[in-house]
Every structure is written in structure tokens, then in C-alpha cells.
KOLZA-318513 format. One record per residue (C-alpha): residue number from 1; x, y, z; residue in one letter. Coordinates in steps of 0.5 Angstrom, whole numbers, plus 500, padded with zeros to 3 digits. Example, Ala and Ser with C-alpha at 12.3 -4.5 7.8 and 13.67 -1.06 7.14 Angstrom:
<recs>
1,525,491,516,A;
2,527,498,514,S;
</recs>
This chain:
<recs>
1,724,751,399,X;
2,718,753,394,X;
3,712,750,396,X;
4,705,752,394,X;
5,700,753,400,X;
6,695,749,397,X;
7,688,751,400,X;
8,691,757,403,X;
9,693,760,396,X;
10,686,759,394,X;
11,683,762,399,X;
12,688,768,398,X;
13,686,769,391,X;
14,679,769,393,X;
15,680,774,398,X;
16,684,778,393,X;
17,679,779,388,X;
18,677,786,390,X;
19,684,788,390,X;
20,690,788,386,X;
21,693,781,385,X;
22,687,778,384,X;
23,690,772,381,X;
24,696,771,386,X;
25,698,765,390,X;
26,702,764,396,X;
27,708,760,397,X;
28,713,759,403,X;
29,719,761,401,X;
30,726,761,404,X;
31,729,768,404,X;
32,735,766,401,X;
33,732,764,394,X;
34,728,771,393,X;
35,733,776,388,X;
36,732,783,390,X;
37,729,788,385,X;
38,733,794,388,X;
39,741,795,389,X;
40,740,799,396,X;
41,737,799,403,X;
42,736,804,408,X;
43,740,801,413,X;
44,738,806,419,X;
45,731,804,417,X;
46,733,797,418,X;
47,737,799,425,X;
48,730,802,428,X;
49,726,795,427,X;
50,732,791,430,X;
51,733,796,436,X;
52,725,796,437,X;
53,725,788,436,X;
54,730,787,441,X;
55,727,791,446,X;
56,720,790,444,X;
57,718,782,443,X;
58,711,783,441,X;
59,713,788,435,X;
60,717,782,432,X;
61,712,777,433,X;
62,707,782,430,X;
63,711,784,424,X;
64,712,776,423,X;
65,704,776,423,X;
66,702,782,419,X;
67,708,780,413,X;
68,704,773,413,X;
69,698,776,412,X;
70,695,774,419,X;
71,694,780,422,X;
72,697,782,429,X;
73,699,777,434,X;
74,694,773,438,X;
75,698,769,443,X;
76,706,769,445,X;
77,710,768,451,X;
78,717,769,454,X;
79,719,762,450,X;
80,716,764,443,X;
81,721,764,438,X;
82,721,765,430,X;
83,725,758,430,X;
84,718,754,432,X;
85,712,757,429,X;
86,708,753,433,X;
87,710,757,440,X;
88,706,763,438,X;
89,699,764,435,X;
90,697,770,429,X;
91,690,772,429,X;
92,688,770,422,X;
93,690,764,417,X;
94,696,765,413,X;
95,694,770,407,X;
96,688,773,410,X;
97,690,780,409,X;
98,694,779,402,X;
99,695,787,402,X;
100,700,786,407,X;
101,704,781,404,X;
102,710,782,401,X;
103,711,780,394,X;
104,714,777,388,X;
105,714,775,381,X;
106,717,769,377,X;
107,722,770,372,X;
108,723,765,366,X;
109,727,759,369,X;
110,723,760,375,X;
111,727,765,379,X;
112,723,769,384,X;
113,724,776,384,X;
114,722,780,390,X;
115,718,786,388,X;
116,716,789,395,X;
117,719,788,402,X;
118,726,788,401,X;
119,727,792,408,X;
120,723,787,412,X;
121,726,781,409,X;
122,733,783,410,X;
123,731,785,417,X;
124,729,777,418,X;
125,735,775,414,X;
126,739,779,420,X;
127,735,775,425,X;
128,734,768,422,X;
129,739,767,416,X;
130,737,766,409,X;
131,734,759,411,X;
132,728,762,414,X;
133,722,761,410,X;
134,716,766,410,X;
135,709,766,406,X;
136,710,771,400,X;
137,704,773,395,X;
138,707,771,388,X;
139,703,777,384,X;
140,706,775,377,X;
141,708,769,373,X;
142,713,771,367,X;
143,716,764,366,X;
144,712,764,360,X;
145,716,770,357,X;
146,721,769,351,X;
147,727,770,356,X;
148,730,775,361,X;
149,731,781,356,X;
150,723,781,356,X;
151,722,780,363,X;
152,726,786,365,X;
153,723,790,360,X;
154,716,788,363,X;
155,718,790,370,X;
156,721,796,367,X;
157,714,798,364,X;
158,710,795,370,X;
159,715,799,375,X;
160,717,793,379,X;
161,724,794,379,X;
162,728,800,381,X;
163,735,801,377,X;
164,738,807,381,X;
165,744,806,386,X;
166,747,812,391,X;
167,752,812,386,X;
168,748,813,380,X;
169,743,809,375,X;
170,745,802,374,X;
171,743,796,369,X;
172,739,790,371,X;
173,746,786,371,X;
174,748,790,377,X;
175,743,788,381,X;
176,746,784,387,X;
177,744,777,387,X;
178,741,776,394,X;
179,737,780,399,X;
180,740,783,405,X;
181,746,788,408,X;
182,751,784,406,X;
183,749,785,399,X;
184,745,791,398,X;
185,748,798,399,X;
186,746,803,403,X;
187,742,809,401,X;
188,742,814,407,X;
189,737,818,403,X;
190,732,812,403,X;
191,733,812,411,X;
192,732,819,411,X;
193,725,819,408,X;
194,722,814,412,X;
195,724,818,418,X;
196,721,824,415,X;
197,714,821,415,X;
198,709,825,419,X;
199,714,830,419,X;
200,714,833,412,X;
201,710,828,408,X;
202,705,822,409,X;
203,704,816,405,X;
204,698,817,400,X;
205,693,812,400,X;
206,695,809,394,X;
207,702,811,394,X;
208,706,810,387,X;
209,712,805,387,X;
210,718,807,390,X;
211,715,813,393,X;
212,721,814,398,X;
213,726,813,393,X;
214,723,819,389,X;
215,723,823,395,X;
216,730,821,397,X;
217,733,823,389,X;
218,730,830,390,X;
219,733,831,397,X;
220,739,828,395,X;
221,740,834,390,X;
222,738,839,395,X;
223,741,837,402,X;
224,748,835,403,X;
225,748,830,409,X;
226,755,831,410,X;
227,753,838,414,X;
228,750,833,419,X;
229,752,828,425,X;
230,749,822,423,X;
231,752,818,428,X;
232,747,821,434,X;
233,740,821,434,X;
234,740,828,435,X;
235,744,830,429,X;
236,740,825,425,X;
237,733,829,428,X;
238,737,835,425,X;
239,737,832,418,X;
240,730,830,419,X;
241,728,837,420,X;
242,732,840,414,X;
243,729,835,410,X;
244,722,836,412,X;
245,722,843,411,X;
246,724,842,404,X;
247,718,838,403,X;
248,713,843,406,X;
249,716,849,403,X;
250,716,846,396,X;
251,710,849,392,X;
252,705,843,392,X;
253,704,843,384,X;
254,712,842,383,X;
255,714,836,380,X;
256,718,831,384,X;
257,719,825,380,X;
258,719,823,373,X;
259,716,817,372,X;
260,715,812,367,X;
261,708,813,368,X;
262,708,820,368,X;
263,710,826,372,X;
264,709,826,380,X;
265,707,833,384,X;
266,709,834,391,X;
267,702,833,393,X;
268,701,826,389,X;
269,707,824,393,X;
270,704,826,400,X;
271,707,833,402,X;
272,704,836,408,X;
273,702,843,408,X;
274,706,844,415,X;
275,712,842,418,X;
276,710,837,424,X;
277,714,839,430,X;
278,710,834,434,X;
279,712,828,430,X;
280,719,830,430,X;
281,720,830,437,X;
282,717,824,438,X;
283,722,821,434,X;
284,727,822,439,X;
285,723,821,445,X;
286,723,815,450,X;
287,720,810,445,X;
288,721,814,438,X;
289,724,811,432,X;
290,731,814,432,X;
291,731,812,440,X;
292,730,805,438,X;
293,735,806,431,X;
294,741,808,435,X;
295,740,803,441,X;
296,743,798,436,X;
297,751,797,437,X;
</recs>
């Protein structure tokens, strides 16, 4: 059910004046009413969070608090559950940290399209179902546009939609209607890029939209995943190593992505100057991301 969070929405707008989305509002939305603006997810990336949540309950509540713009978890116990939001407490009020919140836009006719947060919300759907509600920051109201063709043109111009599937480019009509693994296909390169963060690249302070997807496209032309055993943490780590080595070896001024707003170089995409072995080793440590990712059955 859509519900504007009244005073909290106004507080969000006020606190965001110095940030992107200063005119945004916050609405409490069930995840099932949000439509995706990208066809794919990184399933192995999602496995990491699911594995982590299963073994580290504090991380689950921390994720909820951060996504709601409430900072970190302040209080929870063994009886705490996402089914009862009063059973735990976040540090701040909803919307206090709007930059941490997931974002959506309103289309002609009122439909809401998610523009950031596909992996996070798909994980919450896996845990809680589509009826689960989360505060979402509505950054743009496009309901006054002439129709959906103008809406999609606007999203393309604003780089708020990703129209490339693992099978190749798609039209907006091929976007799935709902979020989650049951509806969005797997993009293994998207996951691979997620795990190379800190090993071969770091997210820039102001990352371009779809940074990981652009790196994934670049890697897909140079790295055959069929050469690796992606069914084990060690085999996956070998793929991460190969991908990260390609990233750091490419000259910094090499164009990695040609976007609607211009080309992006490896440097602009966060390429590291040297391969980080320590970060790679951490992935398969006892509490490493790949260890958690492969704990999911």
C-alpha cells in the first residue's frame, strides 16, 4: 500500500537540500508494487547477503535500518523479527540519511519504478515476500508526462534504466514486471564485479550509474567464465583473481564504457593501480564474502 510518510517525508526533503534528490519524498511501499528498471540481478551477490543474514542476524537488521535511512541498528535481541518492526530499534528516524535509501520514480498512471536497490529489495523479498513494506525515496514524479514513451525516453536520458540482458540488448517492453530472482535473470558478470571490489577496482566517490554492469560488459568480452569452476568458493575466487588482474592491467585512460553522457575511462570507473591480494584472500576467509555466498544451499 502506498503511503506518504507525512512529516517524515518533509524532514527527508529538508535534510536532503544539499544532496541529489532535494525535492524527493519518502513513501512506505510494498516491494511487490515496485517495478524493475533492469532485467538482471547478480545471483551469487545475493547469495552472499542471504548467507550472511543466516549467520549474522545483526547484519540483517543493520541492512534494514540503513535501507530505511535510519543509520545502523541500535537495539535487537533473539526475539527480534522483521515481521514486527517494534521488536528492534534503529539509531535514527526514517529518512534521516536519504542518501542511503533506495530510490524509485513515479510513471504516468502512478506505477512506481525502482531505480536503485534491486539486489537489496530482492533479498528482502526472498526473506519476507512481496507484501513486505520498506520506506523508499521517490526522486522524481513523472506522472504528468504525456505517456509511457516519453517516460522511457526520460529515464534513458537520465540514465535511470538499464536495457542490456546477459542475452544482449533489450527494449523496455522486455523488462520484467516484478522484482526478484523469480522474475529477473542472472547476470554472472554482475556478481563477479561485485566480488572484485577492493581487489581490482574500488567504487569511485561519485560512481556513474550502472558502474558494475559496465565493468561486467567489459569483462564479458575478455573473460570466459566457462574456464572456471563457479560452483565452489575456491573456483570462484580464481575467476575473481583473473577479472581483477584484467582490471588493473588495462591502462588507466582506456575507455571501458560508452555511456549516454560520454565515455568512461578505467580510472573513472575506479580501477586500482595494483592487484590487492590481501582483499582476495579475505573473500575466502572464515567470514569472507565468498564463504558466506557458498554457504547458501
